LUMLUMRO-787567 format. One record per residue (C-alpha): chain; z, y, x. Coordinates in steps of 0.5 Angstrom, whole numbers, m for minus. Layout:
// residues N
<pt "A" <Z Y X>>,
...
//
This chain:
// residues 635
<pt "A" <m17 m7 m8>>,
<pt "A" <m13 m7 m2>>,
<pt "A" <m11 m12 3>>,
<pt "A" <m18 m15 4>>,
<pt "A" <m18 m16 11>>,
<pt "A" <m15 m22 12>>,
<pt "A" <m13 m24 19>>,
<pt "A" <m11 m31 22>>,
<pt "A" <m4 m28 26>>,
<pt "A" <1 m32 30>>,
<pt "A" <4 m37 25>>,
<pt "A" <11 m35 28>>,
<pt "A" <10 m28 26>>,
<pt "A" <8 m30 19>>,
<pt "A" <14 m35 18>>,
<pt "A" <18 m30 20>>,
<pt "A" <15 m25 15>>,
<pt "A" <17 m30 10>>,
<pt "A" <24 m31 12>>,
<pt "A" <25 m23 12>>,
<pt "A" <24 m23 5>>,
<pt "A" <30 m27 4>>,
<pt "A" <35 m22 8>>,
<pt "A" <37 m17 2>>,
<pt "A" <44 m15 4>>,
<pt "A" <50 m16 0>>,
<pt "A" <57 m12 2>>,
<pt "A" <63 m17 4>>,
<pt "A" <69 m16 m1>>,
<pt "A" <74 m12 2>>,
<pt "A" <71 m10 9>>,
<pt "A" <65 m6 7>>,
<pt "A" <60 m9 11>>,
<pt "A" <53 m11 10>>,
<pt "A" <52 m18 10>>,
<pt "A" <45 m22 10>>,
<pt "A" <44 m27 4>>,
<pt "A" <41 m32 9>>,
<pt "A" <40 m32 17>>,
<pt "A" <35 m34 22>>,
<pt "A" <40 m38 26>>,
<pt "A" <35 m41 31>>,
<pt "A" <27 m40 32>>,
<pt "A" <24 m43 38>>,
<pt "A" <16 m42 38>>,
<pt "A" <12 m45 44>>,
<pt "A" <5 m43 45>>,
<pt "A" <0 m46 50>>,
<pt "A" <m7 m43 51>>,
<pt "A" <m11 m49 54>>,
<pt "A" <m17 m48 59>>,
<pt "A" <m22 m50 53>>,
<pt "A" <m19 m44 49>>,
<pt "A" <m16 m48 44>>,
<pt "A" <m9 m46 42>>,
<pt "A" <m3 m51 41>>,
<pt "A" <3 m48 37>>,
<pt "A" <10 m51 36>>,
<pt "A" <15 m48 32>>,
<pt "A" <22 m50 31>>,
<pt "A" <26 m46 26>>,
<pt "A" <33 m47 23>>,
<pt "A" <35 m42 17>>,
<pt "A" <42 m42 15>>,
<pt "A" <43 m41 7>>,
<pt "A" <49 m36 6>>,
<pt "A" <49 m35 m1>>,
<pt "A" <47 m38 m8>>,
<pt "A" <43 m32 m9>>,
<pt "A" <37 m35 m5>>,
<pt "A" <38 m42 m5>>,
<pt "A" <32 m43 m9>>,
<pt "A" <28 m39 m5>>,
<pt "A" <30 m42 2>>,
<pt "A" <30 m49 m1>>,
<pt "A" <22 m49 1>>,
<pt "A" <18 m46 6>>,
<pt "A" <11 m44 5>>,
<pt "A" <7 m44 12>>,
<pt "A" <0 m41 11>>,
<pt "A" <m6 m43 16>>,
<pt "A" <m14 m43 16>>,
<pt "A" <m16 m50 14>>,
<pt "A" <m23 m49 18>>,
<pt "A" <m21 m46 24>>,
<pt "A" <m14 m50 25>>,
<pt "A" <m10 m56 23>>,
<pt "A" <m2 m55 21>>,
<pt "A" <2 m61 22>>,
<pt "A" <9 m62 20>>,
<pt "A" <13 m66 25>>,
<pt "A" <20 m66 22>>,
<pt "A" <24 m63 17>>,
<pt "A" <31 m64 14>>,
<pt "A" <37 m61 11>>,
<pt "A" <44 m60 14>>,
<pt "A" <49 m60 9>>,
<pt "A" <55 m56 10>>,
<pt "A" <59 m62 12>>,
<pt "A" <54 m64 17>>,
<pt "A" <50 m69 14>>,
<pt "A" <42 m69 16>>,
<pt "A" <38 m71 10>>,
<pt "A" <30 m72 12>>,
<pt "A" <25 m69 7>>,
<pt "A" <21 m74 4>>,
<pt "A" <14 m75 6>>,
<pt "A" <12 m73 m2>>,
<pt "A" <16 m67 m1>>,
<pt "A" <11 m64 4>>,
<pt "A" <5 m62 0>>,
<pt "A" <m2 m58 2>>,
<pt "A" <m4 m53 m3>>,
<pt "A" <m9 m48 m4>>,
<pt "A" <m8 m40 m3>>,
<pt "A" <m4 m37 m9>>,
<pt "A" <m8 m32 m13>>,
<pt "A" <m3 m30 m18>>,
<pt "A" <m5 m23 m17>>,
<pt "A" <m11 m25 m22>>,
<pt "A" <m16 m22 m17>>,
<pt "A" <m22 m26 m16>>,
<pt "A" <m21 m30 m9>>,
<pt "A" <m24 m36 m6>>,
<pt "A" <m21 m38 1>>,
<pt "A" <m20 m43 6>>,
<pt "A" <m13 m41 7>>,
<pt "A" <m8 m47 5>>,
<pt "A" <m1 m48 5>>,
<pt "A" <4 m53 7>>,
<pt "A" <10 m53 3>>,
<pt "A" <16 m56 5>>,
<pt "A" <21 m58 m1>>,
<pt "A" <28 m59 2>>,
<pt "A" <33 m63 m1>>,
<pt "A" <40 m61 m3>>,
<pt "A" <40 m54 m1>>,
<pt "A" <47 m51 m2>>,
<pt "A" <50 m44 0>>,
<pt "A" <53 m46 8>>,
<pt "A" <47 m51 8>>,
<pt "A" <41 m51 14>>,
<pt "A" <34 m52 13>>,
<pt "A" <30 m54 19>>,
<pt "A" <23 m56 21>>,
<pt "A" <18 m57 27>>,
<pt "A" <11 m56 26>>,
<pt "A" <5 m56 30>>,
<pt "A" <m1 m51 29>>,
<pt "A" <m8 m53 33>>,
<pt "A" <m13 m47 33>>,
<pt "A" <m20 m49 35>>,
<pt "A" <m24 m43 34>>,
<pt "A" <m21 m36 35>>,
<pt "A" <m23 m30 31>>,
<pt "A" <m27 m27 36>>,
<pt "A" <m30 m30 42>>,
<pt "A" <m25 m30 48>>,
<pt "A" <m20 m27 43>>,
<pt "A" <m12 m29 43>>,
<pt "A" <m7 m25 40>>,
<pt "A" <1 m25 38>>,
<pt "A" <4 m20 34>>,
<pt "A" <11 m21 33>>,
<pt "A" <15 m16 29>>,
<pt "A" <22 m16 28>>,
<pt "A" <25 m13 22>>,
<pt "A" <32 m9 23>>,
<pt "A" <33 m11 16>>,
<pt "A" <34 m19 18>>,
<pt "A" <39 m23 21>>,
<pt "A" <37 m26 27>>,
<pt "A" <42 m30 31>>,
<pt "A" <37 m33 36>>,
<pt "A" <29 m32 37>>,
<pt "A" <25 m35 43>>,
<pt "A" <18 m34 44>>,
<pt "A" <14 m38 50>>,
<pt "A" <7 m38 52>>,
<pt "A" <3 m42 57>>,
<pt "A" <m4 m40 59>>,
<pt "A" <m9 m41 65>>,
<pt "A" <m7 m36 71>>,
<pt "A" <m14 m33 71>>,
<pt "A" <m13 m31 64>>,
<pt "A" <m12 m23 63>>,
<pt "A" <m7 m22 58>>,
<pt "A" <m4 m15 56>>,
<pt "A" <3 m15 53>>,
<pt "A" <7 m9 50>>,
<pt "A" <15 m10 49>>,
<pt "A" <20 m6 45>>,
<pt "A" <27 m8 45>>,
<pt "A" <25 m15 47>>,
<pt "A" <28 m19 53>>,
<pt "A" <24 m23 58>>,
<pt "A" <27 m29 61>>,
<pt "A" <22 m32 65>>,
<pt "A" <15 m31 68>>,
<pt "A" <13 m36 73>>,
<pt "A" <6 m40 75>>,
<pt "A" <6 m47 76>>,
<pt "A" <0 m51 78>>,
<pt "A" <m4 m45 76>>,
<pt "A" <m1 m44 69>>,
<pt "A" <3 m38 68>>,
<pt "A" <9 m39 63>>,
<pt "A" <13 m33 60>>,
<pt "A" <19 m33 55>>,
<pt "A" <22 m27 51>>,
<pt "A" <28 m27 47>>,
<pt "A" <31 m23 41>>,
<pt "A" <37 m23 37>>,
<pt "A" <40 m18 32>>,
<pt "A" <47 m20 29>>,
<pt "A" <48 m13 25>>,
<pt "A" <42 m12 20>>,
<pt "A" <41 m6 17>>,
<pt "A" <40 m4 10>>,
<pt "A" <33 m3 8>>,
<pt "A" <31 4 6>>,
<pt "A" <27 7 0>>,
<pt "A" <20 9 2>>,
<pt "A" <21 7 10>>,
<pt "A" <15 6 14>>,
<pt "A" <13 m1 16>>,
<pt "A" <17 m5 21>>,
<pt "A" <11 m5 26>>,
<pt "A" <12 3 26>>,
<pt "A" <19 3 30>>,
<pt "A" <22 m4 30>>,
<pt "A" <23 m9 36>>,
<pt "A" <16 m13 38>>,
<pt "A" <12 m17 42>>,
<pt "A" <5 m16 42>>,
<pt "A" <0 m20 47>>,
<pt "A" <m8 m19 47>>,
<pt "A" <m14 m21 51>>,
<pt "A" <m17 m14 50>>,
<pt "A" <m14 m8 54>>,
<pt "A" <m15 m3 48>>,
<pt "A" <m17 m2 41>>,
<pt "A" <m23 1 43>>,
<pt "A" <m25 m6 47>>,
<pt "A" <m23 m9 41>>,
<pt "A" <m28 m5 37>>,
<pt "A" <m34 m6 41>>,
<pt "A" <m33 m14 40>>,
<pt "A" <m32 m13 33>>,
<pt "A" <m38 m9 32>>,
<pt "A" <m42 m14 36>>,
<pt "A" <m40 m19 31>>,
<pt "A" <m42 m16 25>>,
<pt "A" <m48 m12 27>>,
<pt "A" <m53 m17 24>>,
<pt "A" <m50 m16 17>>,
<pt "A" <m52 m9 16>>,
<pt "A" <m60 m10 16>>,
<pt "A" <m64 m6 12>>,
<pt "A" <m69 m11 8>>,
<pt "A" <m74 m9 3>>,
<pt "A" <m69 m10 m2>>,
<pt "A" <m64 m6 0>>,
<pt "A" <m69 0 1>>,
<pt "A" <m72 m1 m6>>,
<pt "A" <m65 m1 m8>>,
<pt "A" <m63 6 m4>>,
<pt "A" <m69 9 m7>>,
<pt "A" <m68 7 m14>>,
<pt "A" <m61 10 m14>>,
<pt "A" <m63 17 m10>>,
<pt "A" <m69 18 m15>>,
<pt "A" <m70 25 m17>>,
<pt "A" <m65 28 m12>>,
<pt "A" <m70 31 m7>>,
<pt "A" <m73 35 m13>>,
<pt "A" <m66 37 m15>>,
<pt "A" <m64 39 m8>>,
<pt "A" <m71 43 m8>>,
<pt "A" <m69 47 m14>>,
<pt "A" <m62 48 m12>>,
<pt "A" <m61 51 m5>>,
<pt "A" <m54 50 m5>>,
<pt "A" <m55 43 m5>>,
<pt "A" <m55 38 1>>,
<pt "A" <m60 33 0>>,
<pt "A" <m57 28 5>>,
<pt "A" <m50 29 2>>,
<pt "A" <m52 28 m5>>,
<pt "A" <m56 22 m3>>,
<pt "A" <m49 19 0>>,
<pt "A" <m45 21 m7>>,
<pt "A" <m50 17 m11>>,
<pt "A" <m50 11 m6>>,
<pt "A" <m42 11 m6>>,
<pt "A" <m42 12 m14>>,
<pt "A" <m47 6 m15>>,
<pt "A" <m43 1 m10>>,
<pt "A" <m36 3 m13>>,
<pt "A" <m38 2 m20>>,
<pt "A" <m43 m4 m19>>,
<pt "A" <m40 m8 m14>>,
<pt "A" <m35 m13 m17>>,
<pt "A" <m29 m14 m13>>,
<pt "A" <m29 m22 m11>>,
<pt "A" <m25 m24 m4>>,
<pt "A" <m28 m30 m1>>,
<pt "A" <m25 m32 6>>,
<pt "A" <m28 m38 8>>,
<pt "A" <m29 m39 16>>,
<pt "A" <m29 m33 19>>,
<pt "A" <m30 m29 13>>,
<pt "A" <m23 m26 13>>,
<pt "A" <m25 m21 18>>,
<pt "A" <m33 m21 18>>,
<pt "A" <m37 m19 12>>,
<pt "A" <m43 m22 8>>,
<pt "A" <m49 m20 10>>,
<pt "A" <m51 m13 6>>,
<pt "A" <m57 m17 2>>,
<pt "A" <m53 m22 m1>>,
<pt "A" <m48 m18 m3>>,
<pt "A" <m53 m14 m7>>,
<pt "A" <m56 m20 m10>>,
<pt "A" <m49 m23 m12>>,
<pt "A" <m46 m16 m14>>,
<pt "A" <m39 m18 m11>>,
<pt "A" <m35 m17 m5>>,
<pt "A" <m29 m15 m2>>,
<pt "A" <m27 m9 2>>,
<pt "A" <m31 m11 8>>,
<pt "A" <m37 m13 3>>,
<pt "A" <m37 m6 0>>,
<pt "A" <m37 m3 6>>,
<pt "A" <m42 m7 9>>,
<pt "A" <m47 m5 3>>,
<pt "A" <m45 2 3>>,
<pt "A" <m47 3 10>>,
<pt "A" <m53 m1 10>>,
<pt "A" <m55 3 3>>,
<pt "A" <m54 10 7>>,
<pt "A" <m58 7 13>>,
<pt "A" <m64 6 8>>,
<pt "A" <m63 14 7>>,
<pt "A" <m63 16 14>>,
<pt "A" <m55 17 14>>,
<pt "A" <m51 14 20>>,
<pt "A" <m44 11 18>>,
<pt "A" <m39 6 21>>,
<pt "A" <m34 1 19>>,
<pt "A" <m27 4 19>>,
<pt "A" <m21 m1 20>>,
<pt "A" <m15 2 17>>,
<pt "A" <m8 0 14>>,
<pt "A" <m7 1 6>>,
<pt "A" <0 0 6>>,
<pt "A" <6 4 9>>,
<pt "A" <4 3 17>>,
<pt "A" <2 9 20>>,
<pt "A" <1 7 28>>,
<pt "A" <m3 3 32>>,
<pt "A" <0 m2 37>>,
<pt "A" <m2 0 44>>,
<pt "A" <m6 m7 45>>,
<pt "A" <m11 m10 39>>,
<pt "A" <m7 m15 35>>,
<pt "A" <m11 m15 28>>,
<pt "A" <m5 m12 25>>,
<pt "A" <m3 m7 22>>,
<pt "A" <m11 m7 20>>,
<pt "A" <m11 m10 13>>,
<pt "A" <m17 m6 10>>,
<pt "A" <m24 m3 11>>,
<pt "A" <m27 3 9>>,
<pt "A" <m33 7 11>>,
<pt "A" <m34 13 16>>,
<pt "A" <m40 18 16>>,
<pt "A" <m39 22 23>>,
<pt "A" <m44 27 21>>,
<pt "A" <m39 30 16>>,
<pt "A" <m33 27 18>>,
<pt "A" <m32 24 12>>,
<pt "A" <m28 18 10>>,
<pt "A" <m30 14 3>>,
<pt "A" <m27 8 0>>,
<pt "A" <m32 5 m5>>,
<pt "A" <m26 m1 m7>>,
<pt "A" <m22 5 m10>>,
<pt "A" <m27 5 m16>>,
<pt "A" <m23 11 m19>>,
<pt "A" <m24 15 m13>>,
<pt "A" <m29 21 m13>>,
<pt "A" <m34 22 m7>>,
<pt "A" <m30 24 m1>>,
<pt "A" <m23 23 m4>>,
<pt "A" <m18 18 m1>>,
<pt "A" <m12 15 m5>>,
<pt "A" <m6 18 m2>>,
<pt "A" <m4 11 1>>,
<pt "A" <m10 12 6>>,
<pt "A" <m9 19 8>>,
<pt "A" <m6 21 15>>,
<pt "A" <m7 14 18>>,
<pt "A" <m10 11 24>>,
<pt "A" <m17 8 24>>,
<pt "A" <m21 4 28>>,
<pt "A" <m28 6 28>>,
<pt "A" <m32 0 30>>,
<pt "A" <m39 3 31>>,
<pt "A" <m36 9 35>>,
<pt "A" <m31 5 39>>,
<pt "A" <m26 10 38>>,
<pt "A" <m19 11 34>>,
<pt "A" <m20 16 29>>,
<pt "A" <m15 19 24>>,
<pt "A" <m16 20 16>>,
<pt "A" <m15 27 14>>,
<pt "A" <m7 29 13>>,
<pt "A" <m5 31 6>>,
<pt "A" <m6 37 3>>,
<pt "A" <m2 40 m3>>,
<pt "A" <m8 43 m7>>,
<pt "A" <m12 36 m6>>,
<pt "A" <m6 32 m10>>,
<pt "A" <m5 37 m16>>,
<pt "A" <m3 36 m23>>,
<pt "A" <m4 42 m28>>,
<pt "A" <m1 41 m35>>,
<pt "A" <m1 46 m41>>,
<pt "A" <3 44 m47>>,
<pt "A" <4 47 m54>>,
<pt "A" <10 45 m58>>,
<pt "A" <13 47 m65>>,
<pt "A" <20 45 m67>>,
<pt "A" <20 44 m75>>,
<pt "A" <25 45 m80>>,
<pt "A" <28 38 m80>>,
<pt "A" <28 38 m72>>,
<pt "A" <22 34 m71>>,
<pt "A" <17 37 m65>>,
<pt "A" <10 37 m66>>,
<pt "A" <5 39 m60>>,
<pt "A" <m1 38 m56>>,
<pt "A" <m2 38 m49>>,
<pt "A" <m8 39 m44>>,
<pt "A" <m8 36 m37>>,
<pt "A" <m13 37 m31>>,
<pt "A" <m12 33 m25>>,
<pt "A" <m15 34 m17>>,
<pt "A" <m15 30 m11>>,
<pt "A" <m11 24 m11>>,
<pt "A" <m7 25 m17>>,
<pt "A" <m14 24 m21>>,
<pt "A" <m15 17 m18>>,
<pt "A" <m8 15 m20>>,
<pt "A" <m9 18 m27>>,
<pt "A" <m16 15 m28>>,
<pt "A" <m13 8 m27>>,
<pt "A" <m7 10 m31>>,
<pt "A" <m11 12 m37>>,
<pt "A" <m17 7 m37>>,
<pt "A" <m15 4 m43>>,
<pt "A" <m13 10 m47>>,
<pt "A" <m18 10 m52>>,
<pt "A" <m18 2 m53>>,
<pt "A" <m13 m3 m57>>,
<pt "A" <m8 m1 m51>>,
<pt "A" <m7 6 m53>>,
<pt "A" <m1 5 m58>>,
<pt "A" <2 1 m52>>,
<pt "A" <1 7 m47>>,
<pt "A" <4 12 m52>>,
<pt "A" <10 8 m53>>,
<pt "A" <11 7 m46>>,
<pt "A" <10 14 m44>>,
<pt "A" <15 16 m49>>,
<pt "A" <20 11 m47>>,
<pt "A" <20 13 m40>>,
<pt "A" <23 20 m42>>,
<pt "A" <28 17 m47>>,
<pt "A" <23 20 m53>>,
<pt "A" <21 16 m60>>,
<pt "A" <15 18 m64>>,
<pt "A" <8 17 m64>>,
<pt "A" <2 20 m62>>,
<pt "A" <m5 20 m59>>,
<pt "A" <m8 20 m52>>,
<pt "A" <m16 22 m51>>,
<pt "A" <m19 23 m44>>,
<pt "A" <m26 25 m41>>,
<pt "A" <m30 19 m39>>,
<pt "A" <m26 15 m34>>,
<pt "A" <m32 12 m30>>,
<pt "A" <m36 19 m29>>,
<pt "A" <m33 20 m22>>,
<pt "A" <m38 27 m21>>,
<pt "A" <m34 30 m27>>,
<pt "A" <m27 33 m27>>,
<pt "A" <m22 28 m30>>,
<pt "A" <m18 31 m36>>,
<pt "A" <m13 28 m41>>,
<pt "A" <m11 31 m48>>,
<pt "A" <m5 29 m53>>,
<pt "A" <m3 30 m60>>,
<pt "A" <4 28 m61>>,
<pt "A" <10 28 m66>>,
<pt "A" <17 27 m63>>,
<pt "A" <23 25 m68>>,
<pt "A" <28 30 m68>>,
<pt "A" <32 31 m61>>,
<pt "A" <35 38 m64>>,
<pt "A" <40 39 m70>>,
<pt "A" <36 45 m73>>,
<pt "A" <38 49 m76>>,
<pt "A" <44 50 m70>>,
<pt "A" <48 52 m67>>,
<pt "A" <45 47 m62>>,
<pt "A" <42 47 m55>>,
<pt "A" <36 43 m52>>,
<pt "A" <32 42 m45>>,
<pt "A" <25 43 m45>>,
<pt "A" <22 36 m48>>,
<pt "A" <16 33 m44>>,
<pt "A" <12 30 m51>>,
<pt "A" <6 26 m49>>,
<pt "A" <5 30 m42>>,
<pt "A" <5 27 m36>>,
<pt "A" <12 29 m34>>,
<pt "A" <11 29 m27>>,
<pt "A" <17 34 m26>>,
<pt "A" <21 30 m30>>,
<pt "A" <19 24 m26>>,
<pt "A" <21 28 m20>>,
<pt "A" <28 30 m23>>,
<pt "A" <30 23 m25>>,
<pt "A" <28 20 m18>>,
<pt "A" <35 22 m14>>,
<pt "A" <34 22 m6>>,
<pt "A" <38 17 m2>>,
<pt "A" <44 19 1>>,
<pt "A" <41 19 8>>,
<pt "A" <35 16 12>>,
<pt "A" <35 13 19>>,
<pt "A" <28 11 20>>,
<pt "A" <22 15 18>>,
<pt "A" <19 15 11>>,
<pt "A" <13 16 7>>,
<pt "A" <14 23 4>>,
<pt "A" <9 26 m1>>,
<pt "A" <5 33 m1>>,
<pt "A" <3 35 m8>>,
<pt "A" <3 41 m13>>,
<pt "A" <5 40 m20>>,
<pt "A" <4 46 m25>>,
<pt "A" <7 46 m32>>,
<pt "A" <6 51 m38>>,
<pt "A" <10 51 m44>>,
<pt "A" <10 55 m51>>,
<pt "A" <15 52 m55>>,
<pt "A" <16 56 m62>>,
<pt "A" <22 55 m66>>,
<pt "A" <22 55 m74>>,
<pt "A" <24 62 m78>>,
<pt "A" <30 59 m80>>,
<pt "A" <33 58 m73>>,
<pt "A" <34 64 m68>>,
<pt "A" <34 63 m60>>,
<pt "A" <40 66 m57>>,
<pt "A" <40 64 m50>>,
<pt "A" <34 61 m45>>,
<pt "A" <35 59 m38>>,
<pt "A" <35 64 m32>>,
<pt "A" <29 64 m28>>,
<pt "A" <29 60 m21>>,
<pt "A" <25 62 m15>>,
<pt "A" <26 57 m8>>,
<pt "A" <22 57 m2>>,
<pt "A" <24 54 4>>,
<pt "A" <22 48 9>>,
<pt "A" <15 47 6>>,
<pt "A" <18 47 m1>>,
<pt "A" <16 52 m6>>,
<pt "A" <19 52 m13>>,
<pt "A" <18 57 m19>>,
<pt "A" <21 57 m26>>,
<pt "A" <20 63 m31>>,
<pt "A" <23 63 m38>>,
<pt "A" <21 68 m43>>,
<pt "A" <23 69 m51>>,
<pt "A" <18 73 m55>>,
<pt "A" <19 73 m63>>,
<pt "A" <22 66 m63>>,
<pt "A" <17 63 m58>>,
<pt "A" <19 60 m51>>,
<pt "A" <14 61 m46>>,
<pt "A" <16 56 m40>>,
<pt "A" <12 56 m33>>,
<pt "A" <14 51 m28>>,
<pt "A" <11 50 m21>>,
<pt "A" <12 46 m15>>,
<pt "A" <9 46 m9>>,
<pt "A" <10 41 m3>>,
<pt "A" <7 41 4>>,
<pt "A" <9 36 9>>,
<pt "A" <7 36 16>>,
<pt "A" <4 29 15>>,
<pt "A" <4 23 11>>,
<pt "A" <11 21 15>>,
<pt "A" <17 25 15>>,
<pt "A" <23 24 20>>,
<pt "A" <30 22 17>>,
<pt "A" <32 29 18>>,
<pt "A" <27 32 13>>,
<pt "A" <31 29 8>>,
<pt "A" <36 34 8>>,
<pt "A" <31 39 7>>,
<pt "A" <29 36 0>>,
<pt "A" <36 34 m2>>,
<pt "A" <38 42 m1>>,
<pt "A" <32 43 m6>>,
<pt "A" <33 38 m11>>,
<pt "A" <40 41 m12>>,
<pt "A" <37 47 m15>>,
<pt "A" <31 43 m18>>,
<pt "A" <35 39 m22>>,
<pt "A" <40 44 m25>>,
<pt "A" <34 48 m27>>,
<pt "A" <31 42 m30>>,
<pt "A" <37 41 m34>>,
<pt "A" <37 48 m36>>,
<pt "A" <38 49 m44>>,
<pt "A" <35 53 m50>>,
<pt "A" <41 55 m54>>,
<pt "A" <39 57 m62>>,
<pt "A" <43 58 m68>>,
//
């Protein structure tokens, strides 16, 4: 489970983030220019840090609605806030019609609601939302609101931050951020492509102002990294470095990791018998076997429930209460695992990470892009994520690889391992018989390794339940096949054993047998990884960095044609090796049996590729797609 490190970021940043969701581009007829569906016409954000640490923020936002496509979305504003740490008031709100008429929002159209939990995950939060429902919104209308947010308590003592990231995919006509604070308060500021228009001290109070504008929005690109990795921004923090924040955070949470008698007993019970096992096998490292057992137990026995109350957005519950309740979010999983490890003499630390598509850290700590917590064992340079309940010990999901992390106990920035092709691998063997009536019967066996194994465990979790028929139907439909079949797997929840799947299937006729005719290599009920890649045509170009895949896929087929059919031609062999991409396909015919072996290996320098890397993939894709469309001819 992800996104469990809940921060109380600047309301302005949150509001802008919600606004950006509406700025999907459309092309103006006859001009070929990309236009936004709505625009942030004017935003004025004014924050004041008072001498007692209270922060008052006044927001004024005017949004121009350009298209009917976003009328429903822009007809209301969703303003989140932490009801324990702060208070949000709507001072004024109205709609301006295309004719200039100002229509105030009725008092009963401003509502306070609980945090949305539509995702279905167990979650309890004191984050609330002010919902403003604007009247008579049509294309050409403007919506306006003015709010006051008073924050009484910071997330950490003495901690103030502002994190404003401006996506190039949104049209912003005018944005102004004002900050006033006591002259003696030291703030650290990081700006990118932002204008500073004020910096003066009046009566012991420093006043700064920053402005931003973006009139030429860019189309959002597939696979692009988070805007925070490259976009214009305003980052302000009272901490001088990520390391300084790490120390403050560790100081705040250290009393949550106490090894109580209850914790000690649980750790001993989980690792019982491992000492004898290690003594009997010199190849085993006792401490690593204990760590593996403790990780497996937490992953399988601590139910995911997020409780964000008070400062629970960033601070875990104490390990003993997590053990008793047997539930918690990522912070709690991490706290319990670290404490159980400590009970067996294994030192570990919290590692703050982004589990989305952000791959860089701001110069100064502003909470984001951290939204998740995993565990790091320094002795073995090993990262663990027990909330990824399908990840075997020592394996991270692909979206957590090659990411910066903040190791709080060590007070330093680290980085998770770079992706390796051998650690994201799928290997499938397929046998198929083309029947005399054109139907195809077959069997498959697939082995998964590393990140691919995690994804497969999730995918096939219900394969041998009442969900099996739906899973088979969806898999066949994915590759435009009809038929029936059965999927069996090794035990999904046994993280200590490799995960495998086996299938049996019958496809409805896809070939006119006897011929003459031709057909491509069928997928059947195999995972079809290569076919999926072939169906994912690369974009024409990228202008910003994008997340790219490192992996290995191997597929070996034996296709037997019936005796009343003769194979007359098979595709030529293919070999490609260039720019970290290797692909080989071989085709052989022996007495009406076609043997096909395809292997793709992609090794990227890291999890992120620069725009120029796309050309290398496009060059390969033309070779690859031609091979995947190759046909077997018969008569």
